[in-house]
N, C-alpha and C positions, 0 to 999 in steps of 0.2 A: 388408380382411382383415389386411394388415400393421399398419395403424393400430390395429385392434382388439387385435392381439397385443401391441403396444407398450403400450397403455393397461392391458391385463391385467397385464403385468409391473410397471408402475408401481404398480398397486394392491396389489402383494404386499409393500409396505413393512412391513406388520404382522408379516410372518414373517421379518424380517431377522435376528432374534436366535435363529432356530430352531436354529442350530448353534453358539451361544455357550454354553460350559460354565457350569454353575450356579456362582454366586459370582463370575463374571467379567463384564467389560463389553465391549460392542462400541464400538470407537473411532469415534464418529459424525462429529465435526468437529474440525479443528485450525486454530487461528488464531494469528497473531503480531501483536501490537499494540505500538506504540512511543509513549512519551510525550515523545520528543525532537522538536526543531524542525529537525533537520538532514536535508537531502535525501538524503544517501548512506545514511541509516538507513532503507532501504526494506523494508517488511514483506514484500512479495512475494519479494524476493531473499533475505531472511533465512529464509524458510520452507524453502528448500532445505537448511538446516542442521538441520532437524527430522528426527530419525531414523525416527520412526514416523508415518505419515500414514494417513488414513482410506481407506475403499474408494473405488474409482474412481467418479466422478460424471460422467455424460454431460451435456455442456453446463453443467458446474458445478452441476447440480441433481438429476439422477435417478440413483440407484444401481442401474441396470439390471443390470450384471454380478452384483452381490450378490443381487438379486432372482431372477435366473435360477438361481443356485446354490441359493438357498433353496427353489426349487420342487422340487428333487430330493428323492426319498424316501431313507430311510436304508438301504434294501435295495440294496447295491451289486451284487448279482447281476443286477439289471434294467438293460438297456442304456440305457433312457431316463434313469435316475438318473445313470449314469456320464456320459452325454452332456451333461446339464445341468450337472454339476459341472465337466466339462472346458471347456465354453464359458463358464461363469460365473466368478465370483471368490469365493474363500472369505472369510468375515468376518475383519476385522482385530481381533484381541483386544488390548485395552489392556494395555500393559506398563509398569510403573512405572520399571523400570531404563532403558528407552529415554527416558522423560521426563527423568530425572535427567541422562543423558548429553546429551540435546538441549539442556538448560539450560546445561551446561558448554560445549558446542560454540558456542552462541549467544554466550555471554560471551567465549569465546576469539576469536570472529570480531570482536566489537566492540572488544576490546582491540587486536587486530591493525590495526584501522582508526584507532587513536589514542584511543579512548575507554577510558582505562586504569582508570577508576573505575566502569565499567559493571557493572550487575547484571541478573539475569534471575530472575523467579519465575513460577509457573504457578498458575492457578485452574482448578477443575473443576466441571462441572455434570452431575449424574447424574440420569437419568430412564429408568425402565423398561428397565433393563439396558443402557442406552446412556450413553456419557460424552462430553462435549465438553471439550476441553482448549484453554485459551488461554494462550499464553506472553506475558508482559508484559516488554518490553524497556525498560530505563532506561539510556540511554547516558551521561547527564550531560555535563559539559563535555569537549571533546576537548583533547588535549595537542599543543603545537607545538614545533618546534625552536628552541632558544635559540642559543647559540654552537656553531658547527660547526668542528671541526678535522680535518685530514687528516694522518695519521702514516704515512710511507712508509719502510720499513726496508731498502729496496733502492735504492742510489744510482742505478743505471742506469734503473730504472723511474721514480724521482722526476724525473730529468732528462727522461725521455720524456713523462710525463704533465703535468708542470708544474702540479700541483695546488695550488701556492702562489698561483696566480692565480685570483681569484674566477670569472672567465668559464670556467674549465676544470672547475669543480665542479658536480655535479648536485644536491647538497644545499645548501640555503641557509636562512638564518635566517627564521623565521616559516612555514616549510613545515609541513604536517601531519606529526606524528610517527606514521608508520604503517609496518607491515611492507611494504606495497606500495612505498612510496617508497624504503625502505632496499634492498629487493630490486632495484628498478629501477636504483639507482645501482651496486649491486654487479655486476649483469649488464652495465651499460654499461662499467664499468672492465674487466671480464673480456673483453668483446668488443673493446675497443680494444687490449688487450694481445695477444689471440688473433689480431688482424689485423696485428700488427706483429712476428710471429715467435715469440711465446711459446707454443709448442706444448703445453707441459705445465702451464701456469698454469690454475687453476680457482678456483671461488668459496670453497673452503675456506681460501684464503690471505687472505681479507678478513673481518675481524671488526669489531664495534662495541663501544664503551664508552659507556654512557649514565649521566648523573648528573642527578638531579632535586633541585630546591630545595623544601623543605617549604612548602606553601601556594601554590605557583606552578604554572602550567600550561605551563611551558617546560621542555624537556629539553635539557641540554647534551650534545652528541654528539661522539665522536671515532671517525673511521673509520680502521682500521689495516690497512695492506697489509703483510703479513708477508714476511720473506725466506724463502728455501728453507732446508732443513736437511739435513745429511749423516747418515750412519748413527750418528754419535756425538751427534747433537742440536745440532751447531754450525751457526750461521747461515751460509749461503752464498748468492751471488747466483742469481737465476733465469736460465736460459739461453734465448737466442733462437736460432731455427733458420732456416736457409735451405734452399731446395729444391735437391736434387741432380738426379738423373735423373727424367724423366717418361716412364713406359712405358705404352703402351696394349696391353692383353692380352686375349686370348680364352681363357677358362678359366684354365689355369695356365701357358700358354706364350705367347711372343711370336708374333704372327701378322701376316699381310698386312693386317691389321686388319679382320677381320670384314666384309669387303666394303664398307667405307666409305673414301672417299678421304682421303689424308693431310691435305689442306686442310680437310676437314670436321672431322676430329679436332682439328686445331689451333684452328679457329675456335670450337669449343665447349669447349675446355679453357682455363680461366682460370689454372691453376697453371703457372707458368713457372720453368724452371731458373735458379738464381742469385738469384731473388727471395726475400724473407722469406716465411715461412709465413703464410698468411692464411686464417682460418676462413670469411670471407665469400667468397673466391675458391673455396674448397672447395664451399660451398653453390651458388654460381653454376654451377660445373661440373656438379654433380648436376642442377640445374634445366634447364640447356641440353641435356644429353644425355637427360634424362627426357622432353622434349617431342618428340624425334625419333621418328617412327613406326617407323623401322627398328630402334630399340633397345628391347629387352624390359625389361632392368634394368641398373643401374650399381652397381658396388661399388668403393670407393676405399680402398686400404690404404697404410700407411706403413712404411718400413724405415729405422731410425735407424743412422747410421754410428757405430761405436764410438769412433773417435778424433777425429772432426770433428763440428761441430754442423750436420750435413746430414741431410736427410730425402729418401729416394727415394720417389717417388709412383708407385704402380701402379694404373692405372685398368682395371678388369675390366669388359668389355662383353659382354652377351649380346643377340643380335639375334632379332627376330621372323622368321617365315617371310616371305620377300620378296613372295610372291604368294598371294592368296586369291580364291576364287569363291564367291558366295553367291546363293541363290535364295529369293525371298520372294513367296508367293502372298497374295492378299487378296480379300475379297468386298465388293461395293458394293451399295447400295440407295438410289437417287435417286428420291424421290417414288413409291415402289412399283415402280420399274423395277430389276430385279435384274441384276447383272453380276458380272464377275470381272476381276482384273488380276494380272499376274505381272511380276516385275522380276528381271533377271539382272545381277549386279554383279561386275565384275572389279576387283581392287585390287592395285597394286604399290607397296609402301612404300619401295622403294629403286631407283627407275628408273635414275638416272644415278650410282648408288653415292654419293649425297650426301643420302640420306634424303628424296628427292623422292617425293611420294605421287601416283600416277596412279590415278584412278577412272573407270571406264567403266560406265555403267548403260544397259541396254536394257530398255524397259518397253513392255508391251502391255496394252490394256484393251478389254473388250467389254461392252456393256450392251444388253439387249433392251428396246427402246422400243415401247410400245403405246399406243393411244388417240389418235394424232395423225391427225385427219381432214384429208384433202386432200393428204397427203404419201405418198410411196412407203413401202414396207415395210422400208426400210433401218433398221438398228440403229446404235447409236453405236459407233464404233471409234476407238481412239487408239493411236498408236505413237510412241515417242520414243527418242532416243539423247542422252545427256548425258556429256560428257567434262570432267573437272576435273583440273588438274595443280597441285599445291601445293608450293612451295619453302619450306623451313624457315628462310628468311632474306629480307632485302630484296634484290630484284633491281632496283636503281635506282642511277644515278650520283650523284656529288656528296654522298655521305653520309659523315660522319666515321666512322672505324673505332671510335672510343670509343663513339659512339652505336649503331652496329650491334651491338657486343658487350654493351652494357648492357641492351638490350631483347630480349624474345622476340617475333620477327616472323615472319610468313609472307607470301609473295607467291602469288597465286592467279590462274590463267587458266582460264576455263571456256567451254564451247561447248555449245549446246543446239539440237536440232531436234525440233519436236513437230508431229505430223500428226493432225488431228482431223477425222473425217467424221461428220456428223449428217444426219438426214433433211432438215433445214431448210437446212443450209449446210455447206461445208467450210472449214476454217481451218488455216493453217500459221503456225508461230512459229519464227523463227530468232534466236538471241541469242548474243552474244560479250561477255565481260567480263574486265577485269583489275583485281584488287583487292589492297589491302594491309591486313593486320591486325597489330597489335602491342600489347604492354603492357609496362610496367616492373615487374619482379618485386618491387620494393620498395614498390609502391603498389597501390591497388585499382582503378586506372583501366585501361580498354581503349579502343583507338581502331581506327577503320576508315576507309579511303579507297577509294571506287570511282573509280579513275582514269578508267576508260572502260567504259561499259555501252551496247552497241548492241542494239536490238530491232527486228526487222522482222516485221510482222504482215500476212499476206496472206489475202484471202478469194477464192480462185480460183473458187468456185461458190456461188451462192445460189439456192435453188429459187424458181420463179415464184410459188408460193403464198405463201411467206414474204415475198418482195419486194412482191407486190401488197397483202398484208394489213397489213404493218407499215412498209415502207420507201417505197413509192410512193403510198400512200393520200393523196389530196389533202386529206382532212379531218384527217389526222394531222400534227401539227407537232412530233413528238418528235425534236428535233435530237440529243438524247443517244443515242437508239436508233440513228438512222441513222449517227452518227459512229462507233459501236462495231462497225459492220459494213462498214467501209471499210478499204482498205489503209492502213497507218500505219507511220511510221518514227520511233523514239525513240532519241535519242543523249543520254545523261545522264551527269552526274558527281555524286558524292555523298560524304557523310562521316557517320560515326557516333561516338558517345561513350557509354561505359557506366561507371558507378561502382557498386560494391556492396561494402559492408563487413559484410554480414550483418544490419544493422539498417536501413540506408537504401540504397535502390537508385535510381539515376537512369539513364534512357536518353534519348538525344537523337539525332535523325537529321535530316539536311537533304540535299536534292538539287535539282538544276535541270537542265532539258533544253532543247535547241534553240538555245541562245545562240550557240554557235560557228557553227552552220549559218545562223542568222539574219544574223550578221555577214557571212558569205560570200555569202548571198543578196543582200544590199544591194550588196555590193562587186562581185559578178559578174553581177548582174541575172538571178537565177534565174527560171525560168518560173513563172507563176501559174496555178492551176486556176480552174474556174468560180466557186468560192466566194471567190476573191481570196487564196488561201493560196499561199505559196511552196512549190515542190515540189523534192524531191531524188530523182533517178532516177525521175521521174514520180510520186512519192509525197509527199503532204503530211506534213511532219514536225511532231511535237508540240513545244510550247514552254510551259513552266510552271516554277513554283518550289514546293517543298513542304517542310514542316518538322513534326516531331513531337517531343514531350517527354512522358516518363512519370516519375512520382515514386511510390515505394512506401516506406512506413514500417512497420516491424515493432515491436510493443511486447510483450515477453514478460511476461505477467501472472504466471505461475509456471511450474513445471517442466512443466505439462500443458496450458497454455492460452496462446494467442497472439491478439493483436488486430492486424489489418492494415488500413492505410489506403492507398488508391491513387487517384491522379488522373492522367488522361491528356488531352492536348490536341494536336490536329493541324489544320493548315490548308494548303491548296494553292490556288494561283491560276494559272489559265491566262491567257496574255497573248500579245501579238505574233502569232504564226502560229496560235494556238489560242484558241477561245472556250469550249471544253469540255475537261475533263480526260479522258485515256484511261481506259477502264473499270478497268484494272488498278491505276490510281493513285487512284481515287476511294475515299472512306470509306464504310463501312457500319456499322450498329449492330444490336445483338441478337446472341445466340449465347452460346457457353460462356465467352468472355472479355470480354464487354461487359455490356449490360443483360440479365440472364438471364431476365427475364419474357417476353422475345420470342425467337422463333426466329431463326436466323442470317439476316441481311439482311431482317429483318421489321419494322424500326423506322425511322421517319423517311422523308424529311428533314422536320424541323420538325413541323407538324401535318398533313402529307400523309397522306391516307387511301388505303390500297392498294386497287386495283381488283380484286385477286385474279386478275389476268390471268396467262397462262402465262409471259410475259416481263416482268412488272411489277417483277421484282427489279432491273432496270436503272434504273427510276425511283426505287428505294429506295436511292439512293447520293447522296453529297454531297461538298462541297469542304472541309467543316469538321467536326470531331468533338470531343465532350467526354464523358469518362467519369469518374464519381466512384463509388468503391466502398468499402465497409467490410465486413470479414469477420472473424468470430470463429471461430477454429480450435481444436479440442480433440482430444486423443487419447482414443479410446473403449476399445479393447482390441485385443490382438494387433497386427496391422498396419493396423487400421481406425481412421480418424479421421473426425470430423464437422465441419461448418461451418454457421454461420448467417450470412446476408449480406443487405445492402441495397445496391442499385445505382441509380444515376441517370445520365442522359445522353441524348444524341441526336446527330444529324448535321444539317447545314444546307448549302444552296448559297449561294455568294457572289452569283451573278447570279440573276435571276428567269427561270425556264423555264416555258413554258405548261403542260407536262405534269407539272409538280411544284407544283401550287398549295399555298401555305402552307409551302413548303420553304425560302424565302430567309431568311437570318439578319437579324434586326432587333434592335437593342439593347433596345427597349422591349417585345419579345415573347418573347425566347428563354428567360427564366426560366419563363414559363408553358408553354413547349414542352418542358421537361425531363420525360422519362419516368422513372418510379420503379418498381422492383420489389423483391421480397423473397423469401426462400426458404431452403432448407436443402440440404445436400449431404453426401455420404460420399466418403471417399478410401481407396483401397487402396494403401498405401505399401510397395513392395517394395525400397526403397533406390535402385536404379538407375533406376526409373521409377515414376510414380504414375498410377493409374487414378482418374478423377474422375467422379462422378455428381452432377449438380446439378438440383434441382427448383425452378423459379422461378414466382412468381405476379405478375401485373401489380398495381400499387398506384395509379399515376396514369398515365393514357393520354392523351397530347396529341392523338391522332388519334381523334376521337369524333364521334358524331352525337347521342347522348343523354347525359344527366347520369349515368346508370348506367354507361355506357361510359367516361365521363371519370374516374370514381373507382371502379375495381374493388375497391379496398380496402374500401369501404363496401358495395359490391354485387357480391361475387365470383361468378363463373360459371366453374366448373372447366373446362368444355369450351372456353371462350373465352379464359381468362386464364392457363392453365397451359402451361408449356414445360419439357421434359425435355432435358438435355444430357449427352452422354457425351464425355469428352475425356481426353487424356493430358497430365499435367503440371498444375501449379497455374495459376490464371487470371492471376496477377500476382505 
């Protein structure tokens, strides 16, 4: 039904000019073409300087919003016509003045990039009341800097900057003569002076003189730093200022400081009495107060002394409510079993009057389970309590004060107890963790260290039916299944790194568990269980090492379209006291953030064919994972975006397990075991969160019994190969 409607709209292209006035043209397509050989003359980037663009095209091809508008009749009294026009897009009528101004803007942009002799012209192609416009960009040869001189008319500034030394200059011979390079140098000099006391110095005091030689592509440049002037126009020196008093205020009056301790205020204030004024320290103060959960907003003002070169600093702080309580209900549906969950969260943003954030969450869930033969009529119940305390600083010894003040850091301690009761078994999880997170405000890097993470997993009760069918069956050799229904203790440490500059994103994580306990077990001769594993408090502890890395590259095709490449790889290896990874640490494939032609945990490992058993999801896990994704994203209309994607990947095991035939990684086979899917999706972007709907189809299936199942791309079966995913946020 939906597909039929979409096809119908696409076929409405013949009526696109329905609302185009007689004698005018619908702007059909706009192109920018360059005959230059220079990489920075990018047609996609230059297109943003074109003032008039054509109607929105879905996936760069179909003008469905315009077609929707054109379906509307001219009688505006009918609601259907008004509705179609509101959700559609009116035709873009070609405007000659916009074309002229676009040519001027393109030429100006090229000249600012150093192509001083650039020119732009346009050609037009008219057909059936539609017009295509192509802007032809001719950059010609760029200009470069020849001799560069610095002229400083203020002696104190000249002595401070030492621009007579080449290493102190940002502009050098043979650099591109561009507005960007000139502005960067002017901003650099203003920044240096603003960080050395020159409170009132600005860019207007820096100008340039440029001289060109006929027939040459070199520009001789002089940068001039002007002196200040008095009311009569006489040159006088610029003044540098020092900090006088530093006051922390609540509203318009001095306070006991808005419920924050004095040490907290001093630690987050980088402006110091007696020091030179510094714009950087001003921004650092804003940044550090801004990350405190107890502070709502910060405003900093200055009062200048009339007779002295002193500035009094007034830091006005407004705080949030210290405590909040929130209630969040939710509905669940697991394989047709309906349930509900509720969470009650208490948050205190200023526990010890130092912007410490305490969160306590109580959660309860219930799910009606039906259709389990041989089990009691019990339903699923879960109750959990999680407490998290975050400090807005490092809580650790032996750290230099300069390091503590330079970075934005948090220390976090958390505790979780989770109780789960199912008809088949009861499960208890208790965990305690101590973590550090920090970033340098001057860079795009973020770091995390899990100094200590303890997890105790207990299985106090397992039903006889479940135990006899899956755990004690002499014909079953499923070691992975049995391992995940035993008591387990995990003591791990880990670290993480994230880099994101908007175009490239890198995530890396590493963790290891059991090494400290294993060393103690050897030294103190811990007890061993029947499987030969060392035990701690009569529980076998896990020992493994795990590492993951993700790489994402965004390529902006134009203002409306984005191409995203993603690659992710992870590997984990159990050793020492373990031959199998804990279930929570194993990899799975399929789902909204993996190979989207498969449902979550529905792919792999390797060429393993699922038995469609009720607990076969445990077998569809592995020790190694590879994800390769390519996604084309486009804005459609309003807050709705679309995507086309191709995914590839799988999981594998490092060791060979009897219950996972075909799942072990082998270099000569893994390429043949890559699953491939394709599909399309829609996104609702509300700014603070994104709702995502993805529809994937299998293309290459490594788990097959017939050739048709191997290549669903050639032999599609909607009921077999289709997967629908709903998620919050982008996949990568």
